[in-house]
RONUPA-321082 format. One record per residue: chain; y, x, z negated of N, C-alpha, C, O in turn. Coordinates in nm, 3 decimals. Layout:
<nodes>
<'A'; <Y; X; Z>; <Y; X; Z>; <Y; X; Z>; <Y; X; Z>> ...
</nodes>
This chain:
<nodes>
<'A'; <-2.556; -10.201; 2.260>; <-2.509; -10.313; 2.344>; <-2.509; -10.265; 2.490>; <-2.481; -10.149; 2.521>> <'A'; <-2.542; -10.362; 2.579>; <-2.541; -10.333; 2.718>; <-2.437; -10.426; 2.780>; <-2.431; -10.545; 2.748>> <'A'; <-2.359; -10.371; 2.866>; <-2.255; -10.446; 2.940>; <-2.257; -10.396; 3.086>; <-2.225; -10.280; 3.113>> <'A'; <-2.294; -10.484; 3.178>; <-2.301; -10.443; 3.314>; <-2.260; -10.564; 3.403>; <-2.278; -10.680; 3.366>> <'A'; <-2.207; -10.532; 3.519>; <-2.181; -10.640; 3.609>; <-2.048; -10.717; 3.586>; <-1.945; -10.658; 3.552>> <'A'; <-2.052; -10.842; 3.605>; <-1.933; -10.925; 3.586>; <-1.893; -10.933; 3.437>; <-1.976; -10.957; 3.349>> <'A'; <-1.763; -10.913; 3.413>; <-1.708; -10.923; 3.282>; <-1.564; -10.972; 3.292>; <-1.514; -10.999; 3.401>> <'A'; <-1.497; -10.982; 3.175>; <-1.356; -11.013; 3.172>; <-1.278; -10.908; 3.096>; <-1.317; -10.865; 2.987>> <'A'; <-1.169; -10.868; 3.153>; <-1.074; -10.781; 3.087>; <-0.966; -10.859; 3.019>; <-0.894; -10.932; 3.087>> <'A'; <-0.950; -10.850; 2.889>; <-0.846; -10.915; 2.813>; <-0.740; -10.812; 2.786>; <-0.769; -10.712; 2.719>> <'A'; <-0.620; -10.830; 2.832>; <-0.506; -10.737; 2.807>; <-0.403; -10.813; 2.721>; <-0.357; -10.920; 2.760>> <'A'; <-0.369; -10.759; 2.611>; <-0.266; -10.814; 2.525>; <-0.148; -10.715; 2.519>; <-0.167; -10.600; 2.482>> <'A'; <-0.033; -10.759; 2.554>; <0.088; -10.671; 2.552>; <0.183; -10.727; 2.446>; <0.223; -10.844; 2.449>> <'A'; <0.217; -10.640; 2.355>; <0.304; -10.682; 2.243>; <0.385; -10.559; 2.202>; <0.370; -10.453; 2.261>> <'A'; <0.471; -10.573; 2.100>; <0.555; -10.462; 2.051>; <0.485; -10.388; 1.940>; <0.410; -10.445; 1.860>> <'A'; <0.513; -10.259; 1.938>; <0.448; -10.175; 1.830>; <0.500; -10.214; 1.697>; <0.433; -10.184; 1.598>> <'A'; <0.611; -10.279; 1.684>; <0.669; -10.323; 1.557>; <0.612; -10.458; 1.508>; <0.636; -10.498; 1.395>> <'A'; <0.534; -10.528; 1.596>; <0.475; -10.657; 1.557>; <0.377; -10.632; 1.441>; <0.300; -10.536; 1.443>> <'A'; <0.382; -10.723; 1.340>; <0.301; -10.704; 1.222>; <0.218; -10.823; 1.195>; <0.251; -10.935; 1.234>> <'A'; <0.105; -10.797; 1.123>; <0.021; -10.901; 1.062>; <-0.009; -10.855; 0.918>; <-0.081; -10.757; 0.898>> <'A'; <0.046; -10.925; 0.822>; <0.033; -10.887; 0.682>; <0.059; -10.741; 0.657>; <-0.025; -10.668; 0.605>> <'A'; <0.181; -10.700; 0.697>; <0.234; -10.560; 0.681>; <0.154; -10.449; 0.757>; <0.183; -10.330; 0.739>> <'A'; <0.060; -10.484; 0.837>; <-0.012; -10.387; 0.924>; <0.038; -10.406; 1.065>; <0.093; -10.510; 1.099>> <'A'; <0.017; -10.302; 1.149>; <0.044; -10.332; 1.292>; <-0.044; -10.443; 1.345>; <-0.162; -10.451; 1.311>> <'A'; <0.011; -10.526; 1.425>; <-0.068; -10.640; 1.485>; <-0.183; -10.586; 1.569>; <-0.292; -10.644; 1.569>> <'A'; <-0.162; -10.473; 1.643>; <-0.263; -10.429; 1.728>; <-0.381; -10.379; 1.641>; <-0.494; -10.389; 1.687>> <'A'; <-0.363; -10.329; 1.525>; <-0.472; -10.287; 1.434>; <-0.555; -10.409; 1.393>; <-0.678; -10.403; 1.388>> <'A'; <-0.485; -10.525; 1.362>; <-0.560; -10.645; 1.330>; <-0.643; -10.699; 1.446>; <-0.756; -10.744; 1.426>> <'A'; <-0.586; -10.695; 1.566>; <-0.660; -10.738; 1.686>; <-0.783; -10.658; 1.700>; <-0.890; -10.715; 1.715>> <'A'; <-0.774; -10.518; 1.695>; <-0.893; -10.438; 1.710>; <-0.994; -10.459; 1.600>; <-1.114; -10.459; 1.624>> <'A'; <-0.944; -10.478; 1.477>; <-1.036; -10.506; 1.365>; <-1.113; -10.633; 1.388>; <-1.233; -10.639; 1.360>> <'A'; <-1.046; -10.738; 1.438>; <-1.116; -10.867; 1.461>; <-1.209; -10.860; 1.583>; <-1.315; -10.921; 1.585>> <'A'; <-1.169; -10.786; 1.681>; <-1.260; -10.767; 1.795>; <-1.387; -10.692; 1.752>; <-1.497; -10.725; 1.797>> <'A'; <-1.372; -10.595; 1.667>; <-1.487; -10.516; 1.621>; <-1.578; -10.614; 1.533>; <-1.700; -10.617; 1.548>> <'A'; <-1.517; -10.689; 1.447>; <-1.590; -10.782; 1.358>; <-1.668; -10.883; 1.441>; <-1.779; -10.919; 1.404>> <'A'; <-1.611; -10.929; 1.552>; <-1.683; -11.031; 1.641>; <-1.782; -10.969; 1.733>; <-1.846; -11.040; 1.811>> <'A'; <-1.799; -10.836; 1.727>; <-1.902; -10.768; 1.804>; <-1.872; -10.754; 1.951>; <-1.962; -10.749; 2.035>> <'A'; <-1.739; -10.748; 1.984>; <-1.705; -10.729; 2.120>; <-1.738; -10.578; 2.163>; <-1.754; -10.489; 2.080>> <'A'; <-1.745; -10.561; 2.294>; <-1.798; -10.431; 2.345>; <-1.708; -10.316; 2.302>; <-1.759; -10.206; 2.276>> <'A'; <-1.577; -10.335; 2.292>; <-1.489; -10.228; 2.262>; <-1.345; -10.275; 2.279>; <-1.317; -10.377; 2.342>> <'A'; <-1.255; -10.197; 2.221>; <-1.112; -10.228; 2.234>; <-1.036; -10.094; 2.233>; <-1.074; -10.002; 2.161>> <'A'; <-0.930; -10.085; 2.314>; <-0.846; -9.964; 2.317>; <-0.707; -10.010; 2.312>; <-0.673; -10.116; 2.363>> <'A'; <-0.623; -9.926; 2.246>; <-0.487; -9.951; 2.233>; <-0.404; -9.844; 2.304>; <-0.426; -9.725; 2.278>> <'A'; <-0.311; -9.880; 2.393>; <-0.230; -9.788; 2.468>; <-0.085; -9.815; 2.434>; <-0.040; -9.929; 2.428>> <'A'; <-0.011; -9.703; 2.412>; <0.131; -9.717; 2.373>; <0.209; -9.687; 2.506>; <0.185; -9.588; 2.575>> <'A'; <0.301; -9.776; 2.533>; <0.392; -9.765; 2.653>; <0.513; -9.676; 2.621>; <0.548; -9.655; 2.505>> <'A'; <0.571; -9.626; 2.720>; <0.694; -9.545; 2.706>; <0.820; -9.621; 2.740>; <0.930; -9.577; 2.705>> <'A'; <0.808; -9.734; 2.809>; <0.923; -9.814; 2.839>; <0.873; -9.950; 2.896>; <0.770; -9.960; 2.962>> <'A'; <0.953; -10.054; 2.865>; <0.920; -10.182; 2.918>; <1.012; -10.290; 2.867>; <1.094; -10.268; 2.779>> <'A'; <0.994; -10.414; 2.930>; <1.065; -10.528; 2.882>; <0.976; -10.648; 2.902>; <0.884; -10.641; 2.983>> <'A'; <0.998; -10.753; 2.834>; <0.919; -10.876; 2.847>; <1.005; -10.994; 2.862>; <1.112; -10.989; 2.923>> <'A'; <0.956; -11.109; 2.801>; <1.020; -11.233; 2.816>; <1.166; -11.234; 2.758>; <1.252; -11.310; 2.802>> <'A'; <1.187; -11.150; 2.660>; <1.325; -11.148; 2.602>; <1.424; -11.065; 2.686>; <1.545; -11.069; 2.660>> <'A'; <1.374; -10.990; 2.789>; <1.453; -10.909; 2.883>; <1.521; -10.792; 2.809>; <1.609; -10.728; 2.867>> <'A'; <1.485; -10.765; 2.692>; <1.536; -10.643; 2.620>; <1.451; -10.523; 2.657>; <1.329; -10.524; 2.638>> <'A'; <1.515; -10.420; 2.708>; <1.441; -10.299; 2.747>; <1.414; -10.210; 2.627>; <1.504; -10.177; 2.550>> <'A'; <1.289; -10.174; 2.612>; <1.248; -10.079; 2.507>; <1.209; -9.951; 2.570>; <1.134; -9.951; 2.668>> <'A'; <1.258; -9.838; 2.518>; <1.225; -9.710; 2.582>; <1.203; -9.601; 2.479>; <1.248; -9.611; 2.364>> <'A'; <1.134; -9.497; 2.521>; <1.112; -9.382; 2.435>; <1.208; -9.266; 2.471>; <1.205; -9.160; 2.409>> <'A'; <1.293; -9.290; 2.571>; <1.392; -9.185; 2.604>; <1.477; -9.153; 2.493>; <1.529; -9.243; 2.427>> <'A'; <1.496; -9.024; 2.467>; <1.570; -8.972; 2.349>; <1.710; -9.033; 2.340>; <1.749; -9.076; 2.232>> <'A'; <1.783; -9.038; 2.443>; <1.925; -9.082; 2.432>; <1.941; -9.230; 2.416>; <2.050; -9.277; 2.384>> <'A'; <1.834; -9.305; 2.439>; <1.845; -9.451; 2.427>; <1.723; -9.513; 2.350>; <1.664; -9.611; 2.395>> <'A'; <1.689; -9.457; 2.241>; <1.574; -9.504; 2.165>; <1.598; -9.648; 2.117>; <1.683; -9.674; 2.032>> <'A'; <1.522; -9.737; 2.171>; <1.532; -9.875; 2.126>; <1.426; -9.914; 2.027>; <1.434; -10.021; 1.966>> <'A'; <1.329; -9.832; 2.010>; <1.218; -9.865; 1.926>; <1.134; -9.983; 1.975>; <1.155; -10.032; 2.085>> <'A'; <1.042; -10.027; 1.897>; <0.955; -10.139; 1.933>; <0.895; -10.123; 2.073>; <0.900; -10.215; 2.155>> <'A'; <0.838; -10.007; 2.097>; <0.781; -9.981; 2.234>; <0.665; -10.073; 2.270>; <0.597; -10.120; 2.179>> <'A'; <0.639; -10.099; 2.391>; <0.530; -10.183; 2.424>; <0.390; -10.121; 2.391>; <0.371; -10.001; 2.404>> <'A'; <0.297; -10.203; 2.349>; <0.161; -10.164; 2.319>; <0.069; -10.258; 2.392>; <0.092; -10.379; 2.394>> <'A'; <-0.034; -10.202; 2.451>; <-0.133; -10.286; 2.519>; <-0.269; -10.268; 2.449>; <-0.312; -10.156; 2.422>> <'A'; <-0.332; -10.377; 2.419>; <-0.467; -10.377; 2.367>; <-0.557; -10.431; 2.482>; <-0.536; -10.540; 2.535>> <'A'; <-0.659; -10.348; 2.517>; <-0.746; -10.386; 2.626>; <-0.887; -10.397; 2.578>; <-0.941; -10.304; 2.516>> <'A'; <-0.948; -10.509; 2.606>; <-1.087; -10.542; 2.562>; <-1.161; -10.591; 2.685>; <-1.109; -10.674; 2.760>> <'A'; <-1.282; -10.542; 2.707>; <-1.366; -10.588; 2.817>; <-1.499; -10.633; 2.755>; <-1.560; -10.559; 2.678>> <'A'; <-1.542; -10.753; 2.790>; <-1.670; -10.805; 2.746>; <-1.708; -10.925; 2.837>; <-1.641; -10.952; 2.937>> <'A'; <-1.813; -10.995; 2.801>; <-1.857; -11.115; 2.876>; <-1.751; -11.224; 2.863>; <-1.674; -11.228; 2.767>> <'A'; <-1.751; -11.312; 2.963>; <-1.659; -11.424; 2.960>; <-1.674; -11.510; 2.830>; <-1.575; -11.553; 2.770>> <'A'; <-1.798; -11.533; 2.789>; <-1.826; -11.615; 2.672>; <-1.766; -11.547; 2.545>; <-1.702; -11.614; 2.463>> <'A'; <-1.785; -11.417; 2.530>; <-1.733; -11.351; 2.410>; <-1.581; -11.346; 2.411>; <-1.515; -11.369; 2.309>> <'A'; <-1.526; -11.314; 2.529>; <-1.381; -11.310; 2.539>; <-1.318; -11.451; 2.508>; <-1.221; -11.461; 2.433>> <'A'; <-1.376; -11.554; 2.567>; <-1.324; -11.691; 2.542>; <-1.330; -11.730; 2.394>; <-1.241; -11.797; 2.342>> <'A'; <-1.436; -11.688; 2.330>; <-1.451; -11.715; 2.182>; <-1.347; -11.640; 2.108>; <-1.299; -11.689; 2.005>> <'A'; <-1.308; -11.518; 2.155>; <-1.208; -11.442; 2.080>; <-1.066; -11.495; 2.097>; <-0.980; -11.466; 2.014>> <'A'; <-1.042; -11.571; 2.199>; <-0.903; -11.622; 2.229>; <-0.849; -11.707; 2.113>; <-0.728; -11.709; 2.091>> <'A'; <-0.933; -11.776; 2.042>; <-0.891; -11.856; 1.926>; <-0.827; -11.771; 1.818>; <-0.726; -11.810; 1.758>> <'A'; <-0.888; -11.651; 1.793>; <-0.826; -11.560; 1.700>; <-0.688; -11.514; 1.746>; <-0.594; -11.505; 1.667>> <'A'; <-0.679; -11.486; 1.877>; <-0.547; -11.443; 1.927>; <-0.443; -11.546; 1.914>; <-0.329; -11.514; 1.881>> <'A'; <-0.478; -11.675; 1.940>; <-0.382; -11.778; 1.926>; <-0.328; -11.786; 1.779>; <-0.212; -11.822; 1.758>> <'A'; <-0.410; -11.753; 1.686>; <-0.364; -11.747; 1.545>; <-0.273; -11.634; 1.510>; <-0.187; -11.644; 1.422>> <'A'; <-0.294; -11.521; 1.583>; <-0.221; -11.396; 1.557>; <-0.088; -11.373; 1.632>; <0.006; -11.315; 1.579>> <'A'; <-0.087; -11.420; 1.754>; <0.021; -11.377; 1.845>; <0.130; -11.488; 1.861>; <0.107; -11.597; 1.913>> <'A'; <0.248; -11.451; 1.812>; <0.359; -11.544; 1.827>; <0.441; -11.519; 1.955>; <0.495; -11.612; 2.015>> <'A'; <0.447; -11.388; 1.996>; <0.516; -11.355; 2.120>; <0.441; -11.233; 2.179>; <0.377; -11.153; 2.111>> <'A'; <0.455; -11.227; 2.312>; <0.385; -11.122; 2.386>; <0.320; -11.182; 2.512>; <0.355; -11.291; 2.557>> <'A'; <0.227; -11.110; 2.566>; <0.159; -11.151; 2.689>; <0.006; -11.132; 2.678>; <-0.041; -11.025; 2.638>> <'A'; <-0.068; -11.236; 2.713>; <-0.212; -11.226; 2.710>; <-0.260; -11.258; 2.854>; <-0.230; -11.363; 2.911>> <'A'; <-0.339; -11.156; 2.911>; <-0.384; -11.174; 3.046>; <-0.533; -11.157; 3.053>; <-0.588; -11.072; 2.983>> <'A'; <-0.602; -11.236; 3.134>; <-0.744; -11.230; 3.162>; <-0.767; -11.199; 3.306>; <-0.714; -11.266; 3.395>> <'A'; <-0.847; -11.095; 3.332>; <-0.880; -11.052; 3.468>; <-1.031; -11.043; 3.481>; <-1.097; -10.991; 3.391>> <'A'; <-1.091; -11.093; 3.592>; <-1.231; -11.062; 3.619>; <-1.249; -10.919; 3.658>; <-1.170; -10.866; 3.737>> <'A'; <-1.349; -10.857; 3.606>; <-1.380; -10.715; 3.637>; <-1.523; -10.700; 3.662>; <-1.604; -10.787; 3.630>> <'A'; <-1.556; -10.585; 3.720>; <-1.699; -10.548; 3.746>; <-1.720; -10.418; 3.664>; <-1.653; -10.317; 3.687>> <'A'; <-1.813; -10.424; 3.569>; <-1.843; -10.304; 3.483>; <-1.943; -10.217; 3.561>; <-2.054; -10.260; 3.592>> <'A'; <-1.901; -10.096; 3.590>; <-1.990; -9.999; 3.660>; <-2.071; -9.922; 3.559>; <-2.190; -9.899; 3.579>> <'A'; <-2.006; -9.881; 3.447>; <-2.076; -9.800; 3.349>; <-2.021; -9.832; 3.212>; <-1.899; -9.847; 3.198>> <'A'; <-2.105; -9.844; 3.110>; <-2.064; -9.865; 2.971>; <-2.170; -9.791; 2.888>; <-2.279; -9.841; 2.864>> <'A'; <-2.133; -9.674; 2.847>; <-2.231; -9.589; 2.777>; <-2.159; -9.528; 2.653>; <-2.048; -9.475; 2.663>> <'A'; <-2.222; -9.539; 2.542>; <-2.173; -9.482; 2.413>; <-2.212; -9.335; 2.395>; <-2.292; -9.282; 2.471>> <'A'; <-2.155; -9.271; 2.295>; <-2.194; -9.140; 2.267>; <-2.331; -9.133; 2.199>; <-2.369; -9.223; 2.125>> <'A'; <-2.401; -9.027; 2.226>; <-2.528; -9.006; 2.160>; <-2.507; -8.960; 2.020>; <-2.414; -8.882; 1.997>> <'A'; <-2.588; -9.005; 1.919>; <-2.566; -8.963; 1.783>; <-2.584; -8.808; 1.769>; <-2.669; -8.750; 1.837>> <'A'; <-2.509; -8.745; 1.684>; <-2.518; -8.602; 1.664>; <-2.635; -8.557; 1.586>; <-2.652; -8.438; 1.564>> 
</nodes>
């Protein structure tokens, strides 16, 4: 797959304890993105944060609150990202979904061994 120039970055921020059929929700999001042929998806675990509920979640030892923030980042064409949003609407009950225009400078996979 080739991805160059204008694209959309989809960022989904949710809690690591969020589930979809007993699996982490972020795992289901990545699985569906892969199934739909999106360019790629990465999951990043946060160390501290709060959202619409205003409850602070932190990884600090003395105040472990659990349910740390997790971000799923996907970059692809506007058409593919827009098509994927319907899946997200089905999956996400709470969290934040953000779309940003981006310019892809390089998108290169690993060479087969």
